[in-house]
All heavy atoms as TSV, in Angstrom:
chain	resi	resn	atom	element	x	y	z
A	1	MET	N	N	75.244	126.149	100.465
A	1	MET	CA	C	73.909	126.620	100.694
A	1	MET	C	C	73.959	128.141	100.429
A	1	MET	O	O	74.847	128.861	100.786
A	1	MET	CB	C	73.565	126.358	102.181
A	1	MET	CG	C	72.149	126.950	102.542
A	1	MET	SD	S	71.687	126.788	104.219
A	1	MET	CE	C	71.170	125.131	104.159
A	2	ARG	N	N	72.924	128.543	99.715
A	2	ARG	CA	C	72.791	129.988	99.409
A	2	ARG	C	C	71.817	130.611	100.364
A	2	ARG	O	O	70.844	130.050	100.799
A	2	ARG	CB	C	72.156	130.147	98.043
A	2	ARG	CG	C	73.104	129.607	96.956
A	2	ARG	CD	C	72.562	129.818	95.578
A	2	ARG	NE	N	73.407	129.213	94.611
A	2	ARG	CZ	C	73.126	129.106	93.311
A	2	ARG	NH1	N	72.032	129.602	92.909
A	2	ARG	NH2	N	73.946	128.451	92.570
A	3	PHE	N	N	72.134	131.808	100.774
A	3	PHE	CA	C	71.348	132.507	101.803
A	3	PHE	C	C	70.764	133.816	101.158
A	3	PHE	O	O	71.323	134.455	100.244
A	3	PHE	CB	C	72.220	132.979	102.987
A	3	PHE	CG	C	72.705	131.859	103.761
A	3	PHE	CD1	C	73.979	131.374	103.588
A	3	PHE	CD2	C	71.885	131.286	104.725
A	3	PHE	CE1	C	74.572	130.268	104.211
A	3	PHE	CE2	C	72.363	130.162	105.450
A	3	PHE	CZ	C	73.742	129.624	105.178
A	4	TYR	N	N	69.531	134.024	101.552
A	4	TYR	CA	C	68.839	135.264	101.073
A	4	TYR	C	C	69.325	136.458	101.881
A	4	TYR	O	O	69.240	136.470	103.099
A	4	TYR	CB	C	67.348	135.071	101.297
A	4	TYR	CG	C	66.482	136.225	100.748
A	4	TYR	CD1	C	66.194	136.207	99.334
A	4	TYR	CD2	C	65.923	137.217	101.561
A	4	TYR	CE1	C	65.433	137.244	98.842
A	4	TYR	CE2	C	65.124	138.186	101.016
A	4	TYR	CZ	C	64.873	138.172	99.603
A	4	TYR	OH	O	64.160	139.200	99.162
A	5	THR	N	N	69.869	137.454	101.164
A	5	THR	CA	C	70.635	138.586	101.850
A	5	THR	C	C	69.858	139.963	101.469
A	5	THR	O	O	70.414	140.975	101.728
A	5	THR	CB	C	72.022	138.612	101.601
A	5	THR	OG1	O	72.215	138.722	100.211
A	5	THR	CG2	C	72.681	137.358	102.190
A	6	HIS	N	N	68.839	139.956	100.695
A	6	HIS	CA	C	68.196	141.157	100.244
A	6	HIS	C	C	67.517	141.873	101.399
A	6	HIS	O	O	66.832	141.280	102.281
A	6	HIS	CB	C	67.067	140.892	99.149
A	6	HIS	CG	C	66.535	141.978	98.451
A	6	HIS	ND1	N	67.324	142.813	97.546
A	6	HIS	CD2	C	65.405	142.647	98.659
A	6	HIS	CE1	C	66.528	143.734	97.125
A	6	HIS	NE2	N	65.365	143.763	97.784
A	7	GLN	N	N	67.715	143.178	101.494
A	7	GLN	CA	C	67.161	144.012	102.473
A	7	GLN	C	C	65.725	144.589	102.026
A	7	GLN	O	O	65.587	144.789	100.884
A	7	GLN	CB	C	67.985	145.219	102.770
A	7	GLN	CG	C	69.343	144.905	103.452
A	7	GLN	CD	C	69.188	144.285	104.705
A	7	GLN	OE1	O	68.469	144.836	105.608
A	7	GLN	NE2	N	69.834	143.074	104.997
A	8	HIS	N	N	64.817	144.769	102.891
A	8	HIS	CA	C	63.516	145.244	102.641
A	8	HIS	C	C	63.131	146.481	103.539
A	8	HIS	O	O	63.780	146.704	104.510
A	8	HIS	CB	C	62.391	144.200	102.717
A	8	HIS	CG	C	62.595	143.047	101.894
A	8	HIS	ND1	N	62.176	143.028	100.519
A	8	HIS	CD2	C	63.292	141.889	101.995
A	8	HIS	CE1	C	62.483	141.921	100.008
A	8	HIS	NE2	N	63.272	141.122	100.822
A	9	LYS	N	N	62.133	147.166	103.069
A	9	LYS	CA	C	61.691	148.372	103.888
A	9	LYS	C	C	60.958	147.926	105.042
A	9	LYS	O	O	61.024	148.535	106.146
A	9	LYS	CB	C	60.861	149.327	103.062
A	9	LYS	CG	C	61.594	150.023	102.010
A	9	LYS	CD	C	60.620	151.026	101.201
A	9	LYS	CE	C	61.403	151.679	100.055
A	9	LYS	NZ	N	60.392	152.386	99.310
A	10	PHE	N	N	60.159	146.825	104.943
A	10	PHE	CA	C	59.215	146.457	106.046
A	10	PHE	C	C	59.297	144.900	106.204
A	10	PHE	O	O	59.349	144.137	105.280
A	10	PHE	CB	C	57.766	146.876	105.727
A	10	PHE	CG	C	57.651	148.280	105.389
A	10	PHE	CD1	C	57.428	148.751	104.145
A	10	PHE	CD2	C	57.739	149.305	106.374
A	10	PHE	CE1	C	57.331	150.045	103.682
A	10	PHE	CE2	C	57.571	150.660	106.100
A	10	PHE	CZ	C	57.385	151.021	104.836
A	11	TYR	N	N	59.095	144.522	107.488
A	11	TYR	CA	C	59.050	143.117	107.836
A	11	TYR	C	C	57.743	142.942	108.738
A	11	TYR	O	O	57.423	143.741	109.598
A	11	TYR	CB	C	60.320	142.732	108.606
A	11	TYR	CG	C	61.511	143.023	107.842
A	11	TYR	CD1	C	62.204	144.144	107.842
A	11	TYR	CD2	C	62.012	141.941	107.035
A	11	TYR	CE1	C	63.330	144.369	107.123
A	11	TYR	CE2	C	63.243	142.146	106.322
A	11	TYR	CZ	C	63.783	143.355	106.332
A	11	TYR	OH	O	64.959	143.609	105.524
A	12	SER	N	N	57.108	141.781	108.589
A	12	SER	CA	C	55.909	141.443	109.331
A	12	SER	C	C	56.022	140.005	109.859
A	12	SER	O	O	56.510	139.117	109.253
A	12	SER	CB	C	54.696	141.543	108.494
A	12	SER	OG	O	53.495	141.134	109.238
A	13	GLY	N	N	55.624	139.973	111.133
A	13	GLY	CA	C	55.520	138.624	111.768
A	13	GLY	C	C	54.120	138.348	112.205
A	13	GLY	O	O	53.490	139.351	112.806
A	14	ILE	N	N	53.587	137.239	112.000
A	14	ILE	CA	C	52.231	136.914	112.413
A	14	ILE	C	C	52.159	135.656	113.277
A	14	ILE	O	O	52.732	134.614	112.875
A	14	ILE	CB	C	51.448	136.657	111.157
A	14	ILE	CG1	C	51.411	137.816	110.207
A	14	ILE	CG2	C	49.934	136.342	111.520
A	14	ILE	CD1	C	50.852	137.638	108.879
A	15	ASP	N	N	51.503	135.835	114.358
A	15	ASP	CA	C	51.205	134.614	115.249
A	15	ASP	C	C	49.794	134.216	114.875
A	15	ASP	O	O	48.800	134.865	115.299
A	15	ASP	CB	C	51.324	135.028	116.678
A	15	ASP	CG	C	51.192	133.830	117.647
A	15	ASP	OD1	O	51.170	132.703	117.103
A	15	ASP	OD2	O	50.949	134.056	118.830
A	16	LEU	N	N	49.633	133.133	114.156
A	16	LEU	CA	C	48.390	132.704	113.637
A	16	LEU	C	C	47.613	131.603	114.468
A	16	LEU	O	O	48.241	130.685	114.826
A	16	LEU	CB	C	48.583	132.178	112.139
A	16	LEU	CG	C	47.384	131.767	111.371
A	16	LEU	CD1	C	46.481	132.967	111.137
A	16	LEU	CD2	C	47.733	131.209	110.078
A	17	HIS	N	N	46.411	132.003	114.723
A	17	HIS	CA	C	45.563	131.086	115.430
A	17	HIS	C	C	44.332	130.778	114.627
A	17	HIS	O	O	44.162	131.352	113.537
A	17	HIS	CB	C	45.148	131.676	116.831
A	17	HIS	CG	C	46.330	131.998	117.759
A	17	HIS	ND1	N	46.815	131.019	118.582
A	17	HIS	CD2	C	47.056	133.086	117.764
A	17	HIS	CE1	C	47.791	131.504	119.199
A	17	HIS	NE2	N	48.036	132.744	118.734
A	18	ALA	N	N	43.441	129.887	115.084
A	18	ALA	CA	C	42.214	129.574	114.300
A	18	ALA	C	C	41.301	130.836	114.102
A	18	ALA	O	O	40.780	130.867	112.956
A	18	ALA	CB	C	41.426	128.456	114.994
A	19	ARG	N	N	41.057	131.562	115.063
A	19	ARG	CA	C	40.151	132.669	114.959
A	19	ARG	C	C	40.723	134.089	115.036
A	19	ARG	O	O	40.156	135.055	114.910
A	19	ARG	CB	C	39.054	132.499	115.989
A	19	ARG	CG	C	38.194	131.331	115.799
A	19	ARG	CD	C	37.077	131.231	116.855
A	19	ARG	NE	N	36.354	129.954	116.560
A	19	ARG	CZ	C	36.723	128.776	117.190
A	19	ARG	NH1	N	37.794	128.604	117.923
A	19	ARG	NH2	N	35.876	127.696	116.867
A	20	SER	N	N	42.109	134.077	115.374
A	20	SER	CA	C	42.652	135.393	115.515
A	20	SER	C	C	44.147	135.315	115.076
A	20	SER	O	O	44.706	134.209	114.935
A	20	SER	CB	C	42.623	135.911	116.950
A	20	SER	OG	O	43.447	135.058	117.800
A	21	MET	N	N	44.721	136.445	114.763
A	21	MET	CA	C	46.134	136.533	114.453
A	21	MET	C	C	46.657	137.822	114.982
A	21	MET	O	O	46.032	138.862	115.047
A	21	MET	CB	C	46.347	136.518	112.922
A	21	MET	CG	C	45.692	137.578	112.111
A	21	MET	SD	S	46.057	137.367	110.353
A	21	MET	CE	C	44.609	138.016	109.665
A	22	TYR	N	N	47.880	137.688	115.533
A	22	TYR	CA	C	48.641	138.877	116.087
A	22	TYR	C	C	49.609	139.255	115.073
A	22	TYR	O	O	50.423	138.481	114.711
A	22	TYR	CB	C	49.243	138.618	117.393
A	22	TYR	CG	C	49.376	139.898	118.174
A	22	TYR	CD1	C	48.397	140.237	119.043
A	22	TYR	CD2	C	50.491	140.651	118.046
A	22	TYR	CE1	C	48.517	141.473	119.724
A	22	TYR	CE2	C	50.573	141.850	118.686
A	22	TYR	CZ	C	49.651	142.300	119.537
A	22	TYR	OH	O	49.820	143.449	120.248
A	23	VAL	N	N	49.425	140.540	114.505
A	23	VAL	CA	C	50.323	141.039	113.465
A	23	VAL	C	C	51.233	142.133	113.975
A	23	VAL	O	O	50.785	143.043	114.670
A	23	VAL	CB	C	49.444	141.510	112.278
A	23	VAL	CG1	C	50.374	142.096	111.159
A	23	VAL	CG2	C	48.456	140.480	111.774
A	24	CYS	N	N	52.523	142.059	113.570
A	24	CYS	CA	C	53.453	143.083	113.887
A	24	CYS	C	C	54.256	143.433	112.619
A	24	CYS	O	O	54.584	142.536	111.876
A	24	CYS	CB	C	54.476	142.615	114.985
A	24	CYS	SG	S	55.633	143.884	115.402
A	25	VAL	N	N	54.258	144.788	112.343
A	25	VAL	CA	C	55.068	145.251	111.157
A	25	VAL	C	C	56.153	146.174	111.725
A	25	VAL	O	O	55.680	147.165	112.463
A	25	VAL	CB	C	54.175	145.907	110.178
A	25	VAL	CG1	C	54.960	146.512	109.024
A	25	VAL	CG2	C	53.070	144.999	109.647
A	26	ILE	N	N	57.367	145.972	111.297
A	26	ILE	CA	C	58.412	146.893	111.639
A	26	ILE	C	C	59.102	147.431	110.344
A	26	ILE	O	O	59.014	146.814	109.329
A	26	ILE	CB	C	59.421	146.264	112.575
A	26	ILE	CG1	C	60.095	145.046	111.926
A	26	ILE	CG2	C	58.780	145.755	113.853
A	26	ILE	CD1	C	61.329	144.510	112.630
A	27	ASN	N	N	59.710	148.569	110.438
A	27	ASN	CA	C	60.455	149.066	109.351
A	27	ASN	C	C	62.013	148.546	109.468
A	27	ASN	O	O	62.331	147.849	110.407
A	27	ASN	CB	C	60.437	150.583	109.173
A	27	ASN	CG	C	61.060	151.310	110.397
A	27	ASN	OD1	O	61.817	150.787	111.179
A	27	ASN	ND2	N	60.809	152.593	110.525
A	28	GLN	N	N	62.753	148.899	108.524
A	28	GLN	CA	C	64.119	148.357	108.530
A	28	GLN	C	C	65.027	148.873	109.554
A	28	GLN	O	O	66.120	148.332	109.915
A	28	GLN	CB	C	64.814	148.624	107.120
A	28	GLN	CG	C	64.892	150.080	106.716
A	28	GLN	CD	C	65.341	150.240	105.289
A	28	GLN	OE1	O	65.618	149.265	104.605
A	28	GLN	NE2	N	65.519	151.466	104.861
A	29	ASP	N	N	64.573	149.888	110.333
A	29	ASP	CA	C	65.313	150.487	111.430
A	29	ASP	C	C	64.787	149.820	112.778
A	29	ASP	O	O	65.305	150.122	113.831
A	29	ASP	CB	C	65.135	152.037	111.597
A	29	ASP	CG	C	65.705	152.725	110.409
A	29	ASP	OD1	O	66.753	152.230	109.857
A	29	ASP	OD2	O	65.139	153.701	109.964
A	30	GLY	N	N	63.768	148.930	112.637
A	30	GLY	CA	C	63.358	148.147	113.811
A	30	GLY	C	C	62.155	148.902	114.589
A	30	GLY	O	O	61.768	148.489	115.633
A	31	GLU	N	N	61.698	149.996	114.032
A	31	GLU	CA	C	60.570	150.724	114.638
A	31	GLU	C	C	59.274	149.919	114.410
A	31	GLU	O	O	58.986	149.581	113.245
A	31	GLU	CB	C	60.522	152.139	114.133
A	31	GLU	CG	C	61.667	153.027	114.336
A	31	GLU	CD	C	61.604	154.330	113.620
A	31	GLU	OE1	O	60.686	155.169	114.021
A	31	GLU	OE2	O	62.281	154.573	112.690
A	32	ILE	N	N	58.435	149.786	115.491
A	32	ILE	CA	C	57.157	149.166	115.342
A	32	ILE	C	C	56.219	150.073	114.711
A	32	ILE	O	O	55.931	151.150	115.179
A	32	ILE	CB	C	56.712	148.660	116.705
A	32	ILE	CG1	C	57.648	147.683	117.298
A	32	ILE	CG2	C	55.317	148.130	116.618
A	32	ILE	CD1	C	57.388	147.359	118.751
A	33	LEU	N	N	55.581	149.615	113.617
A	33	LEU	CA	C	54.603	150.430	112.872
A	33	LEU	C	C	53.127	149.839	113.150
A	33	LEU	O	O	52.293	150.656	113.132
A	33	LEU	CB	C	54.903	150.381	111.361
A	33	LEU	CG	C	56.318	150.725	110.991
A	33	LEU	CD1	C	56.514	150.572	109.421
A	33	LEU	CD2	C	56.540	152.238	111.346
A	34	VAL	N	N	53.088	148.622	113.252
A	34	VAL	CA	C	51.752	147.956	113.528
A	34	VAL	C	C	51.979	146.898	114.608
A	34	VAL	O	O	52.954	146.139	114.505
A	34	VAL	CB	C	51.176	147.285	112.297
A	34	VAL	CG1	C	49.847	146.575	112.521
A	34	VAL	CG2	C	50.854	148.280	111.206
A	35	HIS	N	N	51.074	146.845	115.553
A	35	HIS	CA	C	51.100	145.758	116.617
A	35	HIS	C	C	49.666	145.565	116.997
A	35	HIS	O	O	49.128	146.255	117.924
A	35	HIS	CB	C	51.866	146.329	117.736
A	35	HIS	CG	C	52.729	145.305	118.479
A	35	HIS	ND1	N	52.536	144.990	119.826
A	35	HIS	CD2	C	53.679	144.564	118.047
A	35	HIS	CE1	C	53.388	144.072	120.141
A	35	HIS	NE2	N	54.120	143.861	119.119
A	36	ARG	N	N	48.937	144.560	116.344
A	36	ARG	CA	C	47.527	144.509	116.436
A	36	ARG	C	C	47.110	143.131	116.404
A	36	ARG	O	O	47.623	142.322	115.638
A	36	ARG	CB	C	46.871	145.344	115.341
A	36	ARG	CG	C	45.437	145.464	115.548
A	36	ARG	CD	C	44.853	146.471	114.578
A	36	ARG	NE	N	45.533	147.753	114.781
A	36	ARG	CZ	C	45.625	148.712	113.788
A	36	ARG	NH1	N	45.147	148.439	112.587
A	36	ARG	NH2	N	46.146	149.801	114.089
A	37	ASN	N	N	46.018	142.792	117.170
A	37	ASN	CA	C	45.317	141.522	117.091
A	37	ASN	C	C	44.091	141.645	116.184
A	37	ASN	O	O	43.323	142.582	116.290
A	37	ASN	CB	C	44.886	141.168	118.571
A	37	ASN	CG	C	44.589	139.700	118.730
A	37	ASN	OD1	O	44.971	138.871	117.938
A	37	ASN	ND2	N	43.718	139.367	119.659
A	38	LEU	N	N	43.998	140.756	115.179
A	38	LEU	CA	C	42.907	140.771	114.316
A	38	LEU	C	C	42.107	139.476	114.197
A	38	LEU	O	O	42.732	138.412	114.430
A	38	LEU	CB	C	43.420	141.037	112.773
A	38	LEU	CG	C	44.252	142.331	112.487
A	38	LEU	CD1	C	44.783	142.101	111.131
A	38	LEU	CD2	C	43.313	143.507	112.620
A	39	PRO	N	N	40.948	139.472	113.638
A	39	PRO	CA	C	40.315	138.203	113.281
A	39	PRO	C	C	41.070	137.626	112.138
A	39	PRO	O	O	41.629	138.291	111.364
A	39	PRO	CB	C	38.897	138.609	112.855
A	39	PRO	CG	C	38.747	140.008	113.115
A	39	PRO	CD	C	40.018	140.577	113.410
A	40	THR	N	N	41.062	136.271	112.043
A	40	THR	CA	C	41.733	135.542	110.983
A	40	THR	C	C	40.973	135.667	109.728
A	40	THR	O	O	40.240	134.692	109.366
A	40	THR	CB	C	42.138	134.107	111.390
A	40	THR	OG1	O	42.806	134.105	112.605
A	40	THR	CG2	C	42.920	133.472	110.329
A	41	ARG	N	N	41.075	136.732	109.054
A	41	ARG	CA	C	40.393	136.992	107.769
A	41	ARG	C	C	41.288	137.657	106.790
A	41	ARG	O	O	41.972	138.649	107.132
A	41	ARG	CB	C	39.131	137.921	107.941
A	41	ARG	CG	C	38.055	137.123	108.775
A	41	ARG	CD	C	36.805	138.025	108.968
A	41	ARG	NE	N	36.523	138.918	107.930
A	41	ARG	CZ	C	35.764	139.989	108.051
A	41	ARG	NH1	N	35.188	140.257	109.180
A	41	ARG	NH2	N	35.601	140.866	107.037
A	42	ALA	N	N	41.365	137.116	105.572
A	42	ALA	CA	C	42.328	137.690	104.609
A	42	ALA	C	C	42.021	139.160	104.286
A	42	ALA	O	O	42.992	139.986	104.134
A	42	ALA	CB	C	42.257	136.862	103.299
A	43	ASP	N	N	40.804	139.492	104.215
A	43	ASP	CA	C	40.509	140.972	103.847
A	43	ASP	C	C	40.929	141.918	104.940
A	43	ASP	O	O	41.433	142.998	104.638
A	43	ASP	CB	C	39.026	141.043	103.576
A	43	ASP	CG	C	38.084	140.784	104.763
A	43	ASP	OD1	O	38.499	139.946	105.522
A	43	ASP	OD2	O	36.992	141.392	104.959
A	44	ARG	N	N	40.848	141.526	106.208
A	44	ARG	CA	C	41.307	142.375	107.283
A	44	ARG	C	C	42.819	142.517	107.304
A	44	ARG	O	O	43.371	143.540	107.492
A	44	ARG	CB	C	40.883	141.910	108.618
A	44	ARG	CG	C	39.297	141.824	108.826
A	44	ARG	CD	C	38.707	143.231	109.111
A	44	ARG	NE	N	39.427	143.882	110.316
A	44	ARG	CZ	C	39.051	143.757	111.531
A	44	ARG	NH1	N	37.871	143.067	111.831
A	44	ARG	NH2	N	39.608	144.401	112.483
A	45	PHE	N	N	43.468	141.324	107.016
A	45	PHE	CA	C	44.917	141.313	106.910
A	45	PHE	C	C	45.454	142.228	105.768
A	45	PHE	O	O	46.328	143.042	106.017
A	45	PHE	CB	C	45.478	139.964	106.798
A	45	PHE	CG	C	46.980	139.880	106.629
A	45	PHE	CD1	C	47.815	140.180	107.698
A	45	PHE	CD2	C	47.457	139.416	105.405
A	45	PHE	CE1	C	49.241	140.142	107.451
A	45	PHE	CE2	C	48.863	139.395	105.212
A	45	PHE	CZ	C	49.730	139.747	106.266
A	46	LEU	N	N	44.866	142.082	104.592
A	46	LEU	CA	C	45.308	142.898	103.404
A	46	LEU	C	C	45.153	144.304	103.610
A	46	LEU	O	O	45.911	145.121	103.171
A	46	LEU	CB	C	44.629	142.322	102.199
A	46	LEU	CG	C	45.039	140.886	101.716
A	46	LEU	CD1	C	44.167	140.458	100.609
A	46	LEU	CD2	C	46.550	140.812	101.448
A	47	LYS	N	N	43.980	144.672	104.268
A	47	LYS	CA	C	43.746	146.121	104.513
A	47	LYS	C	C	44.748	146.642	105.501
A	47	LYS	O	O	45.293	147.811	105.348
A	47	LYS	CB	C	42.372	146.267	105.086
A	47	LYS	CG	C	41.933	147.663	105.271
A	47	LYS	CD	C	40.511	147.816	105.790
A	47	LYS	CE	C	40.237	149.332	106.029
A	47	LYS	NZ	N	38.916	149.501	106.545
A	48	LEU	N	N	45.167	145.918	106.453
A	48	LEU	CA	C	46.199	146.318	107.525
A	48	LEU	C	C	47.493	146.584	106.904
A	48	LEU	O	O	48.179	147.502	107.218
A	48	LEU	CB	C	46.239	145.315	108.605
A	48	LEU	CG	C	47.138	145.699	109.787
A	48	LEU	CD1	C	46.656	146.791	110.564
A	48	LEU	CD2	C	47.416	144.483	110.537
A	49	ILE	N	N	47.940	145.686	106.046
A	49	ILE	CA	C	49.352	145.751	105.479
A	49	ILE	C	C	49.411	146.556	104.132
A	49	ILE	O	O	50.480	146.738	103.624
A	49	ILE	CB	C	49.939	144.464	105.200
A	49	ILE	CG1	C	49.193	143.583	104.167
A	49	ILE	CG2	C	50.006	143.611	106.570
A	49	ILE	CD1	C	49.949	142.442	103.674
A	50	GLU	N	N	48.240	147.047	103.750
A	50	GLU	CA	C	48.204	147.826	102.448
A	50	GLU	C	C	49.233	148.916	102.277
A	50	GLU	O	O	49.870	149.025	101.231
A	50	GLU	CB	C	46.803	148.340	102.174
A	50	GLU	CG	C	46.697	148.926	100.844
A	50	GLU	CD	C	45.201	149.412	100.586
A	50	GLU	OE1	O	44.396	149.073	101.417
A	50	GLU	OE2	O	45.073	150.038	99.563
A	51	PRO	N	N	49.462	149.739	103.240
A	51	PRO	CA	C	50.538	150.865	103.138
A	51	PRO	C	C	51.932	150.265	103.015
A	51	PRO	O	O	52.800	151.016	102.511
A	51	PRO	CB	C	50.384	151.636	104.370
A	51	PRO	CG	C	49.144	151.209	105.098
A	51	PRO	CD	C	48.823	149.863	104.508
A	52	TYR	N	N	52.235	149.075	103.290
A	52	TYR	CA	C	53.523	148.468	103.373
A	52	TYR	C	C	53.882	147.429	102.295
A	52	TYR	O	O	54.936	146.961	102.136
A	52	TYR	CB	C	53.762	147.867	104.713
A	52	TYR	CG	C	53.359	148.620	105.874
A	52	TYR	CD1	C	52.142	148.349	106.576
A	52	TYR	CD2	C	54.001	149.808	106.250
A	52	TYR	CE1	C	51.700	149.179	107.540
A	52	TYR	CE2	C	53.508	150.663	107.244
A	52	TYR	CZ	C	52.337	150.300	107.956
A	52	TYR	OH	O	52.024	151.022	108.942
A	53	ARG	N	N	52.804	147.053	101.451
A	53	ARG	CA	C	52.945	145.924	100.500
A	53	ARG	C	C	53.987	146.016	99.473
A	53	ARG	O	O	54.418	145.063	98.933
A	53	ARG	CB	C	51.601	145.653	99.937
A	53	ARG	CG	C	50.626	145.009	100.882
A	53	ARG	CD	C	49.330	144.652	100.255
A	53	ARG	NE	N	49.540	143.560	99.266
A	53	ARG	CZ	C	48.637	143.008	98.615
A	53	ARG	NH1	N	47.333	143.453	98.731
A	53	ARG	NH2	N	48.731	142.011	97.691
A	54	ASP	N	N	54.383	147.210	99.112
A	54	ASP	CA	C	55.447	147.434	97.994
A	54	ASP	C	C	56.639	146.760	98.373
A	54	ASP	O	O	57.362	146.207	97.368
A	54	ASP	CB	C	55.630	148.894	97.728
A	54	ASP	CG	C	54.479	149.602	97.040
A	54	ASP	OD1	O	53.660	148.829	96.417
A	54	ASP	OD2	O	54.464	150.810	96.979
A	55	ASP	N	N	57.083	146.740	99.548
A	55	ASP	CA	C	58.350	146.084	99.912
A	55	ASP	C	C	58.258	145.463	101.337
A	55	ASP	O	O	59.016	145.874	102.236
A	55	ASP	CB	C	59.524	147.046	99.860
A	55	ASP	CG	C	60.837	146.571	99.878
A	55	ASP	OD1	O	60.974	145.271	99.547
A	55	ASP	OD2	O	61.893	147.234	100.076
A	56	LEU	N	N	57.422	144.456	101.465
A	56	LEU	CA	C	57.162	143.814	102.746
A	56	LEU	C	C	57.510	142.246	102.596
A	56	LEU	O	O	57.110	141.565	101.746
A	56	LEU	CB	C	55.594	143.906	103.042
A	56	LEU	CG	C	55.142	143.204	104.340
A	56	LEU	CD1	C	55.658	143.925	105.525
A	56	LEU	CD2	C	53.602	143.267	104.325
A	57	VAL	N	N	58.127	141.812	103.710
A	57	VAL	CA	C	58.407	140.419	103.919
A	57	VAL	C	C	57.504	139.918	105.081
A	57	VAL	O	O	57.466	140.545	106.092
A	57	VAL	CB	C	59.923	140.077	104.194
A	57	VAL	CG1	C	60.047	138.603	104.526
A	57	VAL	CG2	C	60.701	140.535	103.062
A	58	VAL	N	N	56.846	138.821	104.911
A	58	VAL	CA	C	55.989	138.250	105.940
A	58	VAL	C	C	56.396	136.938	106.444
A	58	VAL	O	O	56.642	136.040	105.580
A	58	VAL	CB	C	54.484	138.184	105.455
A	58	VAL	CG1	C	53.620	137.623	106.515
A	58	VAL	CG2	C	54.036	139.534	104.904
A	59	ALA	N	N	56.503	136.701	107.702
A	59	ALA	CA	C	56.775	135.443	108.328
A	59	ALA	C	C	55.606	135.050	109.263
A	59	ALA	O	O	55.107	135.916	109.929
A	59	ALA	CB	C	58.057	135.478	109.174
A	60	VAL	N	N	55.172	133.765	109.135
A	60	VAL	CA	C	53.975	133.422	109.892
A	60	VAL	C	C	54.385	132.180	110.849
A	60	VAL	O	O	54.982	131.219	110.358
A	60	VAL	CB	C	52.812	132.889	108.963
A	60	VAL	CG1	C	51.596	132.420	109.756
A	60	VAL	CG2	C	52.434	134.007	108.040
A	61	GLU	N	N	53.932	132.244	112.073
A	61	GLU	CA	C	54.116	131.206	113.067
A	61	GLU	C	C	52.783	130.593	113.294
A	61	GLU	O	O	51.882	131.261	113.680
A	61	GLU	CB	C	54.799	131.714	114.292
A	61	GLU	CG	C	55.035	130.650	115.393
A	61	GLU	CD	C	53.826	130.286	116.175
A	61	GLU	OE1	O	52.917	131.165	116.454
A	61	GLU	OE2	O	53.727	129.084	116.587
A	62	CYS	N	N	52.688	129.278	113.125
A	62	CYS	CA	C	51.488	128.566	113.316
A	62	CYS	C	C	51.772	127.165	113.654
A	62	CYS	O	O	52.693	126.567	113.140
A	62	CYS	CB	C	50.433	128.691	112.235
A	62	CYS	SG	S	50.999	128.072	110.674
A	63	MET	N	N	51.067	126.614	114.582
A	63	MET	CA	C	51.287	125.259	114.926
A	63	MET	C	C	49.904	124.495	115.033
A	63	MET	O	O	49.141	124.775	115.951
A	63	MET	CB	C	51.968	125.257	116.354
A	63	MET	CG	C	52.604	124.011	116.770
A	63	MET	SD	S	54.022	123.756	115.592
A	63	MET	CE	C	54.514	122.240	116.223
A	64	PHE	N	N	49.622	123.687	114.036
A	64	PHE	CA	C	48.329	123.127	113.935
A	64	PHE	C	C	48.092	122.009	114.955
A	64	PHE	O	O	47.080	121.975	115.609
A	64	PHE	CB	C	48.081	122.619	112.519
A	64	PHE	CG	C	46.735	121.985	112.271
A	64	PHE	CD1	C	45.593	122.763	112.383
A	64	PHE	CD2	C	46.576	120.610	112.107
A	64	PHE	CE1	C	44.393	122.229	112.146
A	64	PHE	CE2	C	45.411	120.026	111.873
A	64	PHE	CZ	C	44.189	120.815	111.915
A	65	THR	N	N	48.953	121.073	115.168
A	65	THR	CA	C	48.729	119.909	116.050
A	65	THR	C	C	49.692	119.787	117.085
A	65	THR	O	O	50.216	118.691	117.339
A	65	THR	CB	C	48.663	118.645	115.094
A	65	THR	OG1	O	49.975	118.537	114.496
A	65	THR	CG2	C	47.634	118.680	114.091
A	66	TRP	N	N	50.082	120.807	117.802
A	66	TRP	CA	C	51.083	120.726	118.825
A	66	TRP	C	C	50.622	120.031	120.044
A	66	TRP	O	O	51.297	119.538	120.862
A	66	TRP	CB	C	51.677	122.121	119.187
A	66	TRP	CG	C	50.774	122.971	119.946
A	66	TRP	CD1	C	49.808	123.768	119.388
A	66	TRP	CD2	C	50.776	123.202	121.257
A	66	TRP	NE1	N	49.255	124.548	120.420
A	66	TRP	CE2	C	49.799	124.195	121.550
A	66	TRP	CE3	C	51.446	122.617	122.450
A	66	TRP	CZ2	C	49.472	124.604	122.873
A	66	TRP	CZ3	C	51.205	123.083	123.734
A	66	TRP	CH2	C	50.171	124.105	123.923
A	67	TYR	N	N	49.300	119.871	120.272
A	67	TYR	CA	C	48.754	119.035	121.453
A	67	TYR	C	C	49.175	117.677	121.207
A	67	TYR	O	O	48.890	116.650	121.679
A	67	TYR	CB	C	47.265	119.204	121.554
A	67	TYR	CG	C	46.811	120.602	121.778
A	67	TYR	CD1	C	46.304	121.429	120.833
A	67	TYR	CD2	C	46.901	121.203	123.134
A	67	TYR	CE1	C	45.922	122.734	121.104
A	67	TYR	CE2	C	46.496	122.425	123.393
A	67	TYR	CZ	C	46.036	123.169	122.384
A	67	TYR	OH	O	45.632	124.471	122.668
């Protein structure tokens, strides 16, 4: 198995819900740069991460049918 080992400047985690998403962006030193709750809209998300997009990795947690 091959593993991805490339380092990036910024990392983002998103807790995604139907109407809102909680977004966190950290730098490679682990400092929190963004910690915000947003409406689930692509334009709002793209505006929020715009300063970090050159070297950003995004991970999304969402569970559609866990009930």
